[in-house]
NUTI-983119 format. One record per residue (C-alpha): residue in one letter; x, z, y. Coordinates in Angstrom, 1 decimal. Layout:
NUTI-983119
+-------+--------+--------+--------+
: torfi :   east :     up :  north :
+-------+--------+--------+--------+
:     A :      X :      Z :      Y :
...
+-------+--------+--------+--------+
END
This chain:
NUTI-983119
+-------+--------+--------+--------+
: torfi :   east :     up :  north :
+-------+--------+--------+--------+
:     X :  109.9 :   57.4 :  105.4 :
:     X :  106.9 :   57.1 :  103.1 :
:     X :  105.5 :   60.5 :  102.1 :
:     X :  103.7 :   58.9 :   99.1 :
:     X :  107.1 :   58.2 :   97.5 :
:     X :  108.3 :   61.7 :   98.2 :
:     X :  105.1 :   63.0 :   96.6 :
:     X :  105.9 :   61.1 :   93.4 :
:     X :  109.3 :   62.9 :   93.2 :
:     X :  107.5 :   66.2 :   93.8 :
:     X :  105.0 :   65.5 :   91.0 :
:     X :  107.9 :   64.6 :   88.7 :
:     X :  109.7 :   67.8 :   89.5 :
:     X :  106.5 :   69.9 :   89.0 :
:     X :  106.3 :   68.5 :   85.5 :
:     X :  109.9 :   69.4 :   84.8 :
:     X :  109.4 :   72.9 :   86.0 :
:     X :  106.5 :   73.4 :   83.7 :
:     X :  108.6 :   72.2 :   80.7 :
:     X :  111.6 :   74.4 :   81.5 :
:     X :  111.1 :   77.9 :   80.0 :
:     X :  114.0 :   79.3 :   82.0 :
:     X :  112.5 :   78.2 :   85.3 :
:     X :  109.0 :   79.4 :   84.4 :
:     X :  110.4 :   82.8 :   83.3 :
:     X :  112.1 :   83.1 :   86.7 :
:     X :  108.9 :   82.2 :   88.6 :
:     X :  106.8 :   84.7 :   86.6 :
:     X :  109.2 :   87.7 :   86.0 :
:     X :  110.6 :   88.3 :   89.4 :
:     X :  107.3 :   88.2 :   91.3 :
:     X :  105.8 :   90.4 :   88.7 :
:     X :  108.7 :   92.9 :   88.9 :
:     X :  108.6 :   93.1 :   92.7 :
:     X :  104.8 :   93.1 :   93.1 :
:     X :  103.8 :   95.6 :   90.4 :
:     X :  106.7 :   97.6 :   88.9 :
:     X :  108.7 :   98.4 :   92.0 :
:     X :  105.8 :   99.7 :   94.1 :
:     X :  105.1 :  102.2 :   91.4 :
:     X :  108.6 :  103.5 :   91.7 :
:     X :  109.1 :  103.4 :   95.4 :
:     X :  105.8 :  105.0 :   96.5 :
:     X :  106.4 :  108.2 :   94.4 :
:     X :  108.3 :  109.9 :   97.2 :
:     X :  105.5 :  109.1 :   99.6 :
:     X :  102.9 :  110.6 :   97.3 :
:     X :  105.1 :  113.7 :   96.7 :
:     X :  105.7 :  114.4 :  100.4 :
:     X :  102.1 :  113.6 :  101.3 :
:     X :  100.7 :  115.9 :   98.6 :
:     X :  102.8 :  118.7 :  100.0 :
:     X :  101.7 :  118.1 :  103.5 :
:     X :   98.0 :  117.8 :  102.8 :
:     X :   97.3 :  120.7 :  100.6 :
:     X :   98.3 :  124.2 :  101.9 :
:     X :   98.1 :  127.2 :   99.7 :
:     X :   95.2 :  129.5 :  100.1 :
:     X :   96.9 :  132.7 :  101.4 :
:     X :   95.4 :  135.9 :  102.7 :
:     X :   97.2 :  138.1 :  105.2 :
:     X :   96.7 :  141.8 :  106.1 :
:     X :   98.9 :  142.0 :  109.2 :
:     X :   99.8 :  145.6 :  110.1 :
:     X :  102.3 :  145.1 :  112.9 :
:     X :  103.8 :  142.3 :  115.1 :
:     X :  107.3 :  141.7 :  116.4 :
:     X :  108.6 :  139.3 :  119.1 :
:     X :  112.3 :  138.5 :  119.7 :
:     X :  113.7 :  140.9 :  117.1 :
:     X :  116.7 :  140.5 :  114.8 :
:     X :  115.9 :  141.3 :  111.2 :
:     X :  119.1 :  141.9 :  109.2 :
:     X :  119.2 :  143.2 :  105.7 :
:     X :  115.6 :  144.2 :  106.0 :
:     X :  112.7 :  144.4 :  103.6 :
:     X :  109.2 :  144.0 :  105.2 :
:     X :  105.7 :  143.0 :  104.5 :
:     X :  102.4 :  142.2 :  106.3 :
:     X :  104.1 :  141.5 :  109.6 :
:     X :  103.6 :  138.9 :  112.4 :
:     X :  107.1 :  137.8 :  113.5 :
:     X :  107.7 :  135.5 :  116.4 :
:     X :  110.8 :  134.1 :  118.2 :
:     X :  113.1 :  136.2 :  116.0 :
:     X :  116.1 :  135.8 :  113.8 :
:     X :  115.8 :  136.8 :  110.1 :
:     X :  118.9 :  137.0 :  107.9 :
:     X :  119.6 :  138.5 :  104.5 :
:     X :  116.1 :  139.9 :  104.3 :
:     X :  113.1 :  140.0 :  102.0 :
:     X :  109.7 :  139.3 :  103.5 :
:     X :  106.3 :  139.5 :  101.8 :
:     X :  102.9 :  138.4 :  103.1 :
:     X :  104.2 :  137.7 :  106.7 :
:     X :  103.4 :  135.2 :  109.4 :
:     X :  106.6 :  133.9 :  110.9 :
:     X :  106.6 :  131.6 :  113.9 :
:     X :  109.3 :  129.9 :  116.0 :
:     X :  112.0 :  131.9 :  114.3 :
:     X :  115.3 :  131.3 :  112.4 :
:     X :  115.4 :  132.3 :  108.8 :
:     X :  118.9 :  132.5 :  107.2 :
:     X :  119.8 :  133.5 :  103.6 :
:     X :  116.5 :  135.3 :  103.1 :
:     X :  113.8 :  135.5 :  100.4 :
:     X :  110.3 :  134.8 :  101.7 :
:     X :  107.2 :  135.2 :   99.5 :
:     X :  103.5 :  134.6 :  100.1 :
:     X :  104.0 :  133.9 :  103.8 :
:     X :  103.1 :  131.4 :  106.5 :
:     X :  106.2 :  129.9 :  108.1 :
:     X :  105.5 :  127.9 :  111.3 :
:     X :  107.9 :  125.9 :  113.4 :
:     X :  111.0 :  127.7 :  112.1 :
:     X :  114.6 :  126.9 :  111.3 :
:     X :  115.3 :  127.3 :  107.6 :
:     X :  118.8 :  127.8 :  106.2 :
:     X :  120.0 :  128.8 :  102.8 :
:     X :  116.7 :  130.6 :  102.0 :
:     X :  114.2 :  130.8 :   99.2 :
:     X :  110.5 :  130.3 :   99.8 :
:     X :  108.1 :  131.3 :   97.1 :
:     X :  104.3 :  130.7 :   97.2 :
:     X :  104.4 :  130.0 :  100.9 :
:     X :  103.1 :  127.5 :  103.4 :
:     X :  105.7 :  126.0 :  105.7 :
:     X :  104.4 :  124.2 :  108.7 :
:     X :  106.5 :  121.6 :  110.6 :
:     X :  110.0 :  123.1 :  110.0 :
:     X :  112.4 :  122.4 :  112.9 :
:     X :  115.3 :  122.4 :  110.5 :
:     X :  115.7 :  122.8 :  106.8 :
:     X :  119.2 :  123.2 :  105.5 :
:     X :  120.0 :  124.1 :  101.8 :
:     X :  116.7 :  126.0 :  101.4 :
:     X :  114.7 :  126.0 :   98.1 :
:     X :  110.9 :  125.9 :   97.7 :
:     X :  109.1 :  127.3 :   94.7 :
:     X :  105.4 :  126.7 :   94.5 :
:     X :  105.4 :  126.3 :   98.2 :
:     X :  104.0 :  123.6 :  100.5 :
:     X :  105.3 :  121.8 :  103.5 :
:     X :  102.8 :  120.5 :  106.1 :
:     X :  103.0 :  118.7 :  109.4 :
:     X :  106.0 :  116.5 :  108.6 :
:     X :  104.5 :  113.3 :  110.1 :
:     X :  107.8 :  112.2 :  111.6 :
:     X :  109.5 :  112.5 :  108.2 :
:     X :  106.7 :  110.8 :  106.5 :
:     X :  106.9 :  107.9 :  108.9 :
:     X :  110.6 :  107.5 :  108.5 :
:     X :  110.3 :  107.7 :  104.7 :
:     X :  107.5 :  105.1 :  104.7 :
:     X :  109.5 :  102.8 :  107.0 :
:     X :  112.6 :  103.0 :  104.7 :
:     X :  110.6 :  102.5 :  101.5 :
:     X :  108.5 :   99.7 :  102.8 :
:     X :  111.5 :   97.9 :  104.3 :
:     X :  113.3 :   98.1 :  101.0 :
:     X :  110.2 :   96.6 :   99.3 :
:     X :  110.2 :   93.9 :  102.0 :
:     X :  113.9 :   93.1 :  101.2 :
:     X :  113.1 :   92.7 :   97.6 :
:     X :  110.1 :   90.6 :   98.4 :
:     X :  112.2 :   88.4 :  100.6 :
:     X :  114.6 :   87.9 :   97.7 :
:     X :  112.0 :   85.8 :   96.0 :
:     X :  112.0 :   82.7 :   98.3 :
:     X :  115.8 :   82.9 :   98.4 :
:     X :  116.7 :   83.4 :   94.8 :
:     X :  114.1 :   81.2 :   93.1 :
:     X :  115.5 :   78.0 :   94.7 :
:     X :  118.9 :   79.0 :   93.2 :
:     X :  117.3 :   78.3 :   89.8 :
:     X :  114.9 :   75.5 :   90.6 :
:     X :  117.1 :   73.6 :   93.2 :
:     X :  120.2 :   73.9 :   91.1 :
:     X :  118.4 :   71.9 :   88.5 :
:     X :  117.3 :   69.3 :   91.0 :
:     X :  120.3 :   67.0 :   90.4 :
:     X :  122.4 :   68.8 :   87.8 :
:     X :  119.3 :   69.0 :   85.6 :
:     X :  118.8 :   65.3 :   86.1 :
:     X :  122.3 :   64.7 :   85.0 :
:     X :  121.9 :   66.9 :   82.0 :
:     X :  118.7 :   65.1 :   81.0 :
:     X :  120.3 :   61.7 :   81.7 :
:     X :  117.5 :   60.8 :   84.0 :
:     X :  119.6 :   60.8 :   87.2 :
:     X :  120.7 :   57.1 :   87.1 :
:     X :  117.1 :   55.7 :   86.7 :
:     X :  116.0 :   58.1 :   89.5 :
:     X :  118.7 :   57.0 :   92.0 :
:     X :  118.1 :   53.3 :   91.1 :
:     X :  114.4 :   53.5 :   92.2 :
:     X :  113.5 :   51.9 :   95.5 :
:     X :  113.4 :   55.1 :   97.4 :
:     X :  115.4 :   56.1 :  100.5 :
:     X :  117.8 :   59.1 :  100.5 :
:     X :  115.6 :   61.1 :  102.9 :
:     X :  112.5 :   60.4 :  100.7 :
:     X :  114.4 :   61.7 :   97.7 :
:     X :  115.5 :   64.8 :   99.5 :
:     X :  112.1 :   65.5 :  100.9 :
:     X :  110.5 :   65.1 :   97.4 :
:     X :  113.1 :   67.4 :   95.8 :
:     X :  113.0 :   70.0 :   98.5 :
:     X :  109.2 :   69.9 :   98.8 :
:     X :  108.5 :   70.6 :   95.2 :
:     X :  110.9 :   73.6 :   95.2 :
:     X :  109.5 :   74.9 :   98.5 :
:     X :  105.9 :   74.9 :   97.4 :
:     X :  106.8 :   76.6 :   94.1 :
:     X :  109.0 :   79.2 :   95.7 :
:     X :  106.6 :   80.1 :   98.6 :
:     X :  103.6 :   80.1 :   96.2 :
:     X :  105.4 :   82.8 :   94.1 :
:     X :  106.4 :   84.6 :   97.3 :
:     X :  102.9 :   84.8 :   98.8 :
:     X :  101.3 :   85.7 :   95.5 :
:     X :  103.7 :   88.5 :   94.9 :
:     X :  103.2 :   89.6 :   98.6 :
:     X :   99.5 :   89.9 :   98.1 :
:     X :   99.8 :   91.7 :   94.8 :
:     X :  102.5 :   94.1 :   96.2 :
:     X :  100.3 :   95.0 :   99.2 :
:     X :   97.3 :   95.7 :   97.0 :
:     X :   99.4 :   97.8 :   94.6 :
:     X :  101.0 :   99.9 :   97.4 :
:     X :   97.6 :  100.4 :   99.1 :
:     X :   95.9 :  101.5 :   95.9 :
:     X :   98.8 :  103.9 :   95.0 :
:     X :   99.2 :  105.5 :   98.5 :
:     X :   95.6 :  105.7 :   99.8 :
:     X :   94.6 :  108.9 :   97.9 :
:     X :   97.5 :  110.7 :   99.6 :
:     X :   97.7 :  109.0 :  103.0 :
:     X :   94.0 :  108.5 :  103.5 :
:     X :   94.5 :  104.9 :  104.8 :
:     X :   96.0 :  101.6 :  103.7 :
:     X :   99.6 :  101.4 :  105.0 :
:     X :  100.2 :   97.7 :  104.3 :
:     X :  100.4 :   95.0 :  105.6 :
:     X :  102.1 :   95.9 :  108.8 :
:     X :  102.9 :   93.4 :  111.6 :
:     X :  106.6 :   93.6 :  110.6 :
:     X :  105.7 :   92.6 :  107.0 :
:     X :  103.5 :   89.8 :  108.2 :
:     X :  106.2 :   88.5 :  110.5 :
:     X :  108.8 :   88.6 :  107.7 :
:     X :  106.6 :   86.9 :  105.1 :
:     X :  105.0 :   84.3 :  107.3 :
:     X :  108.0 :   83.3 :  109.4 :
:     X :  111.3 :   84.5 :  107.9 :
:     X :  110.4 :   83.9 :  104.3 :
:     X :  109.8 :   80.1 :  104.7 :
:     X :  112.9 :   79.7 :  106.8 :
:     X :  115.1 :   81.5 :  104.3 :
:     X :  113.5 :   79.6 :  101.5 :
:     X :  114.3 :   76.2 :  103.2 :
:     X :  117.9 :   77.3 :  103.8 :
:     X :  118.3 :   78.2 :  100.2 :
:     X :  116.7 :   75.0 :   99.0 :
:     X :  118.8 :   72.7 :  101.3 :
:     X :  122.0 :   74.5 :  100.4 :
:     X :  121.3 :   74.4 :   96.7 :
:     X :  120.1 :   70.8 :   96.7 :
:     X :  123.3 :   69.8 :   98.5 :
:     X :  125.5 :   71.8 :   96.1 :
:     X :  123.6 :   70.5 :   93.1 :
:     X :  124.2 :   66.9 :   94.1 :
:     X :  128.0 :   67.6 :   94.3 :
:     X :  128.6 :   69.5 :   91.0 :
:     X :  128.0 :   68.8 :   87.3 :
:     X :  127.3 :   72.4 :   86.1 :
:     X :  124.1 :   74.3 :   86.6 :
:     X :  125.9 :   77.6 :   86.5 :
:     X :  128.3 :   76.6 :   89.3 :
:     X :  125.4 :   75.4 :   91.4 :
:     X :  123.5 :   78.7 :   91.0 :
:     X :  126.6 :   80.9 :   91.7 :
:     X :  127.5 :   79.0 :   94.9 :
:     X :  123.9 :   78.8 :   96.0 :
:     X :  123.5 :   82.6 :   95.6 :
:     X :  125.7 :   83.1 :   98.7 :
:     X :  122.7 :   82.1 :  100.8 :
:     X :  121.1 :   85.5 :  100.2 :
:     X :  124.0 :   87.4 :  102.0 :
:     X :  122.7 :   86.8 :  105.6 :
:     X :  119.3 :   88.3 :  104.7 :
:     X :  120.9 :   91.4 :  103.0 :
:     X :  123.3 :   91.9 :  105.9 :
:     X :  120.4 :   91.7 :  108.5 :
:     X :  118.3 :   94.4 :  106.8 :
:     X :  121.3 :   96.6 :  106.1 :
:     X :  122.3 :   96.4 :  109.7 :
:     X :  118.7 :   97.3 :  110.7 :
:     X :  118.7 :  100.4 :  108.4 :
:     X :  122.1 :  101.6 :  109.6 :
:     X :  121.2 :  101.2 :  113.3 :
:     X :  123.8 :   98.5 :  114.0 :
:     X :  121.0 :   96.3 :  115.3 :
:     X :  117.6 :   97.3 :  116.6 :
:     X :  114.6 :   97.4 :  114.3 :
:     X :  111.3 :   95.8 :  115.1 :
:     X :  109.5 :   92.5 :  115.2 :
:     X :  111.6 :   91.0 :  118.0 :
:     X :  115.0 :   91.3 :  116.2 :
:     X :  113.2 :   89.9 :  113.1 :
:     X :  111.9 :   86.9 :  115.1 :
:     X :  115.4 :   86.3 :  116.6 :
:     X :  117.0 :   86.4 :  113.2 :
:     X :  114.3 :   83.9 :  112.0 :
:     X :  115.2 :   81.5 :  114.8 :
:     X :  118.9 :   81.7 :  113.8 :
:     X :  117.9 :   80.9 :  110.3 :
:     X :  115.9 :   77.9 :  111.5 :
:     X :  118.9 :   76.7 :  113.4 :
:     X :  121.0 :   77.0 :  110.2 :
:     X :  118.3 :   75.1 :  108.3 :
:     X :  118.6 :   72.2 :  110.8 :
:     X :  122.4 :   72.3 :  110.5 :
:     X :  122.3 :   72.2 :  106.7 :
:     X :  119.7 :   69.4 :  106.8 :
:     X :  121.9 :   67.3 :  109.1 :
:     X :  124.9 :   67.9 :  106.8 :
:     X :  122.8 :   67.0 :  103.8 :
:     X :  121.6 :   63.7 :  105.3 :
:     X :  125.2 :   62.8 :  106.3 :
:     X :  126.8 :   63.7 :  103.0 :
:     X :  124.1 :   62.7 :  100.6 :
:     X :  125.1 :   59.3 :   99.1 :
:     X :  123.4 :   58.2 :   95.9 :
:     X :  126.2 :   55.7 :   95.2 :
:     X :  128.8 :   58.5 :   95.2 :
:     X :  126.7 :   60.6 :   92.9 :
:     X :  126.5 :   57.8 :   90.4 :
:     X :  130.1 :   57.0 :   90.6 :
:     X :  131.3 :   60.6 :   90.4 :
:     X :  128.9 :   61.6 :   87.7 :
:     X :  131.1 :   62.5 :   84.7 :
+-------+--------+--------+--------+
END
């Protein structure tokens, strides 16, 4: 195989991509949407929760009595220190409540620390590390010390962003690769291309290489922009830059190229067998399903989360790439393409 011949095919395809407005719009719009618009939407919950955690209200207390292990039922009280107690159907004002259970009560201007909250209303209060919070309402109150909740929220949001980012190297080839042969047929340039003195593997490498560089270029650019956007938006609240993580780097550096190549090989193979660009794109879109299923399974707990499962999934994708490549080399026959071209 001569790489110089494959490079000529790549150069030709690059020129075609630049001329096709549909392909250029896909290359520009999707990365821009994922990298700029979506971080603005998805980091809002992080900023909201972080602002609640980091800025307690300035409250002053004048404690007149303290109670430990007491049941407050249908009570009205103020300026008390209450610990290890149960409070139900009560109204409390200006109290410090610790390690207690608060049920169906109205708490105002108080400090609530490490408590279970159920069906209650908290007004102008500071709530520190609630053990449980079921159907309670907060009005002008702040929640602090929810690091575990913040971590879970960040993991979910960042993993959703990673899924959307990983869609780029999978979905862009459904547009660019579907035009690899069907577009040649439509432009009536397929017959001269297949008649050139170039081997089948050189033709496949040239077609696949051009699509790979375009798709991964868009992916890595959007990755960089997305990381910068998320870091800028969340730093004022978190106090540090959350991205990129090792999980993100593993996905973008290892899994993204593997998924991109799978999408390219599948779409080039399909494109060489059909005569309609729409059919090629619809069939090629199936390639995205394994990626979506993997991340959904991770979120739901069906499979373990972390870098190791991601690497194992990447290896499976690479094995699939090799299988599709072998199938492509076996079934790709330029003579059949010319004969069957209608």
